[in-house]
LUMMARTOR-310465 format. One line per 8 residues: their letters; for each residue x, y, z of C-alpha. Coordinates in steps of 0.2 Angstrom, whole numbers, plus 5000, padded with zeros to 4 digits. Example, Ala and Ser with C-alpha at 12.3 -4.5 7.8 and 13.67 -1.06 7.14 Angstrom:
# residues 2
as> 5062,4978,5039  5068,4995,5036
END
This chain:
# residues 73
mimtfdve> 4953,4994,5098  4936,4987,5093  4921,4984,5104  4906,4973,5099  4891,4970,5109  4879,4955,5108  4862,4961,5115  4854,4944,5117
adaafvyl> 4869,4937,5126  4873,4953,5135  4891,4950,5131  4904,4963,5125  4920,4959,5117  4935,4971,5117  4948,4967,5104  4964,4976,5108
dgrvppgg> 4973,4974,5091  4959,4971,5078  4948,4956,5078  4954,4940,5086  4953,4926,5072  4946,4909,5077  4960,4900,5087  4969,4917,5089
aprseicn> 4965,4916,5108  4968,4898,5113  4969,4903,5132  4957,4913,5142  4956,4917,5161  4942,4924,5171  4947,4939,5181  4944,4937,5200
leieggav> 4933,4952,5202  4918,4953,5212  4905,4960,5199  4887,4957,5203  4879,4949,5188  4895,4950,5177  4912,4943,5173  4927,4948,5164
illfspdd> 4937,4935,5154  4955,4939,5148  4959,4932,5130  4977,4928,5127  4986,4924,5110  4997,4909,5108  5012,4919,5113  5003,4924,5129
rlvglevl> 4999,4942,5124  4983,4950,5130  4973,4952,5114  4955,4955,5121  4942,4955,5134  4925,4947,5135  4913,4955,5147  4898,4945,5153
gasrviap> 4883,4955,5160  4890,4969,5149  4874,4980,5152  4877,4980,5170  4896,4982,5170  4899,4994,5155  4892,5012,5155  4877,5014,5143
dvlakaer> 4885,5027,5132  4900,5016,5129  4890,5001,5124  4880,5013,5113  4895,5015,5102  4899,4996,5101  4896,4987,5085  4881,4976,5087
t> 4883,4957,5083
END
């Protein structure tokens, strides 16, 4: 598992099985969660396997000590 964090966009990406190559997640679905100031988007491979998560508003949703360990992009 790899986590990256874009500070300017306040978005984190969690890759479940290595980085997702361009076109490697042709389908995405936003989770129906009530997160104030944030959102979670599920990323699916062409064969409908969950390959990653995108977290918008990451600094409000993910614990600071977890984000501190993420690779900065």
